[in-house]
N, C-alpha and C positions, 0 to 999 in steps of 0.2 A: 875376376870377375864375381864373385860373388859381394864386394865391396859396391860395385857398383849397381848390380841388381837393388841391391840392399837400399841404395838413395834413392834408384826409380820408386821403390814399392816406399819409403816414407813422405816424398811428395806426393803416390797417390794415395795414401792419407790426409794425407795433408788438403787435399784437393776434395776429398771427402769431406773431413769437416767443413772447410770452404762453403762445398755447394748444398747445407744444409743451414745457409747463415742466411737471414734475412734481407741484408742488402745486397747480397750475392743473387738469392732467388730474385730478386726485385730489377734486377740490373741486365737487362735480357744477352745483351750482347756478353758481356762478362760473364755469366752461366752459360752460354755456348759452344766459350771460349774453352774455359774449365773443361765444362763434359765432353768436349772434344780430346783433349789432352786428355784427360783420364782414361778415355775408349783408346786411347793411342795403347797406354800405359799397361792396362789390363793383362794381354799374353805373357807381358817381361813379370808382372807379381804373379801371376798362377805359375809361373815354372817355380819364382824362388822358392813362392810355400812348398811347393811340393820337392825341393829340391832339400830347404832346410825342415820337412818333413822326415825323405829318407835319409839324410843323415842324424836324426832323431834313432829314427829302428838302428842305423847303422852302430850308432853308441851303444844302444843295448843291447843287441845282439852278440858286439866284441867284447861287450864287458860280462854275456853269460857263457861265452866263451872259456873266458880268464877264472870265473869263478870256481874254486876247489870245489865248493860245497855242491855245484849243480849239477845232474842228472848226467853220465852219461848219453843217452842217446837225446836229451837235449840240447846240450851242447852240437852233437850233431849237426841234428833240424837246422840249430842256429848259424852252424860255418856252410848250411847251404843257401841260408837267406842273405849271411854276407855276401858272397857270391854275386847272388840275385842285385842285392841290393845296391851291389859296387858298378853293377853291369847299367841299372836302373838313372843312378848317375852320373855316370857318367854319357848318356843319351839325351840325359836336360840339360848338360852342362854344352852339350854341343849345339841342341838345341835353343838356349840361350844364348852362344855365341854369334848364332843366326840374327835372333832376335833385338842383339846389341847392335848388328851394321846399320849407319846410317842408309836412314829412310830417302827414295828419289821421290821428290815430293809430289810429283806427276805421276809416282804407280796407280792412285785413285780417280783418277780422273777417269772421265770416256776418251774415245779414241776414235779418227777420222784414221782410215786407214786408204790410200790409193794405190794403185796398179795399173801399171804402163808398160804397154806391148812396149819390145826392146826390138833390137837384131831377131830375126826370121819371119817377119812377114804377115802372113796372114795366120802361120800356124804360132807365133808369139802373140797374136792376137785371141787366139781359140785358147792359149792356156793361159790368160789373163781371166778367161770366161772359167777355167777349170779351177785355179785359184781364187777367187771369188765364190765359189760354188764350196772353194773349201772350208773358206774363211765363217762363211756365212754355217757349213755345217755345226765349225766349230763354236760358234755362236751360240748354237741353236741347241747343243748341249752345254753348254754352260749357264743357260738359259737370260742370255744377252739380249737386247734388242738392238735390231739394225735398220736402218732405212738409207737408201742409197740419193747420196749428195747429187752426184753427176755421173752419167753414162755416154761415153761416144763407142756407138755399135758397128761394127765393122756388116760386111752384106753375107756372111758366110756362120754368123751366127758368134763370132767372137766379138774381141773392144777392143779399141786401140786405149783407150783406158777409164777406168770406172772409181770413184770416189765413193764410201762407203763410212756412215755413222755405226757406232757401236756403242752402246751404254750398259753398263753392270758393274755390278764387284769386281773390280783388279784387274777392266779390265788391259789398262796401258802394261798394268807392269807382267802379266801375262801373252801380251802381243808385241812389244817393242823391240824386242828380238828380231824379230820377222824383217825391221827392215834391211834391202839389201837387193843385190841381185840375184833371182834365184832361176836356172840354166834348166832348160829339160831335154832329154834327151828323147825322140821314139820317132816312129817314122808316121809321117803325117795321111788328112786323110785324102790328100791330095798327091802323094808320092804313087807314078804307075809300077816304079822299080821294085820294091820295100826297102829300099834306104832307109838308115836311119840320121834324122836332121835335129840338130841343139839350136835352141835357140832362147833366148833370154829374157826377162821380165822383170821390172823394179817396182818393188814396193816400199813405198815410206809410211812410219806409224805417227803417228801425230795426235798429241794430249791433245785435247781439246781445250783450247784456250777461254778463262772465264773474264769478267771484265775486269776485273781487280789487274789481269796479268796484261792487259792488252789494250791500250787506249785507243780509239782509231780518231783522225778529225775529218767532221765530213769533205773535207775541204780537200782534202785528198785523192777523194775518191772520184773515179767518173761511173758511173751507172748506166751501163745498154740496156735497149730489152731490145728485142727480137724475136719474130717465130720459131718457133720449136719446128724442130724436124725429129724427124725416127718415129719409132714406134709409139702411139698414143692416142688410135683411135678417129674419133670424129674432134676430137683435140685440138690433133695433130695440123697445121697452118689455118689455124681458124682464127688465132690473137696473137700479137704480140706479148708474152705471157714469159716467154724464155729472158733469162738476165744474166748480164756480164757486167764483172765490176773489176773493176782493175784501179791497184793502190799506186798509184806514181810515184810515192819519196820510193820503194823497192822493184817495180814492176812487175807485182805478181797480178795474174789473171785470173780468178776465178768463173767458171757459169753452174748454170741450175737452170734446167728446166723440164725436171720430174714431175713437177705439180701443176694442177691446173692454176692455179691462183700467182699470179705475177709477183704479189708480196710473199707469200709462203716461199716462193723461188727465192725471193731476194731474202727472205731471213737465212734460209740455208746457204746462202752463197756468202753470206756473212759471219755464220757461223765458222764456215770452210776456211774463208779470209784469215779471222782471227787465229784461228788455228796455225794457217801457216805463217804467218805472221809471230805467231808464239814461237814456231820453231827455228825459224828465223835469230830471233831472241837471243834462247838457246845454243843454234848454232856459232853468234859472233862470242859465246862464255867459253865455247871448248878451248880455247890454249890458254887457257885460266888452270882448265883440269886435265892438262894434256898427257902429265904424265901415272895421274889414275888412270885415266881413258885407256891406258895402253896394260893395262892390271884385266882390264874388262872384255868380255866376249865380244871383238869386232869394233868397230870406229862405228856403227851404223851407216856409213857410208853407204851411199845408194849405187856407187860405181865396185861396192868389191861384192865379189862372187858368195855367197853365202851358202846354197844351196845348190845339189843338183837331184833333182829327178827324172829316174834312168828307168823308163817304162818296160826295153827289154827283159830288163835284170828283176823286175819288182821292185826295184831300187830307190830308198831315199837316203841319201847321204848330207849331212849338214858337216860345212868342211872347218869351224872354226874350232869345234870340239871332236874332231873325228869321226860323228857317231852316224853307223850305217846302221838301215834296220830295212829287213826285209817284208816290211807290210804298205808297199806304195799303196795299194789299193783304197785298203783299208782308213787309210790318211786320207786319199783323193775325194773317195765318193761318201767315206763316212765322216768324214771331220776326226775325225782320232788324234788329233794334231798334242796331245798329252805325254806320252816319250818323248818326246823329242822337248816342247814346252821345258818339262819338267828339270830335263838334261842339261838345258842351256841354263837355267834358273840357278840348278844347284852348281854348275860351271863358276855360274860368275858369282855366287855367295862365297865357292871357296876361294877364288881370286881376291875379293874384298875381303877376307877374314887374312890371310895373309899379309896385305896391301895394310889392313889396319892394325896387324899382329894385337889380334886380343886373345888371349888366354885366361 
C-alpha cells in the first residue's frame, strides 16, 4: 500500500512543478485539469506524509529502547511512545485504504431527489411530505441549497410526487443510498380504530447531468405548455406557464410549474430530464458491473425495500445493513440522518475494500 501512496505523492509533486511552468499557466484548460487532479490527490499525500513521519518517530523510539547506554526512564517513555505510534500508524493506514478506493465520478455532483407515493393511498402521500421535510432538514444541516423542481400535491397536505434539486458539497455521495422503497408503519390521522397501517414510498436519487454527460437532440423533444394547477396565488390559472417535456426515444416525461416564468419552468424541466436520462445511461451499464454491485449496499433498485419507519416503537431500521435506531423523531423532524448515512457509507467502503483486496 505504501508503494501506491508514494507513487501518488510523486505524481502530486510532478504536478506542482508543472503548475509553475509558464506554458501550463498560459494554457487555461490544462492548468484547470492539473489543478483538479492535484486537489483529488491532496488527502492521500497528506496521509502518506503523516505515516512517513510517524514511522520515523517509531524508528527513533525503537532505537532508544534498545540503546544500552540510554537512561532506563527514557527507555520506558520510549516504550509508551512505540505503543502510541503503532496505533496511530494503523489508524492512518486504514484511512489511506479508504482514500485509495476507486471513486464514483458522480459523488461530487449535485442531485435531484424524486419522492413518490406507493401503496397506501393518502397515507403514502402524507409520508412523501414527511420524507421531503426530513431531506430538507438534512440539507439545511449540511448547508446545501434546495429547490423544488416539480410537485404534485394531494388535497390533505401530502404529495403524490415531488422532485427537489439539491446542490452543495458531497451531495450525491451522502444521498445516493437513499434510493429505494421506504416503508412506514403508523396509525394514519384518518384511522378511527387506532390500527397501524403500512404504506410505502419510493425514492430515486439522480446525479445531476452535465452537458458533457448527456447530449439531447431538440428533434427528440415534445414540449407542451399548460395552465398551472394547485397552490400559487394569483398566478395560478392565469397563464400557460407550466411545462411538460417528453423525450420521444425513451418515453421519459418531466413537468414543472413551480415558477411564474415559462422559461424558468422549461430550464428546470430540462435539468430534470437530463438527470433522468443520465440515470438511464448509468443503468444500462449496470450489467457490466454486476459482480461489483453485488458487493455494494443493495442495488439502488426502487423496488427494493431498504428502510422501515415504525412510529409506534419510535424505530427506524435499514434492512440492508441491519441497522436499527430508536431515534425516529430526531431523524424525521430534525433531519439527523448522519448516523444512518455514515453507517451505510462505512459498510459500503468495507465491502469495496474486501472486493478490491487493498492491503
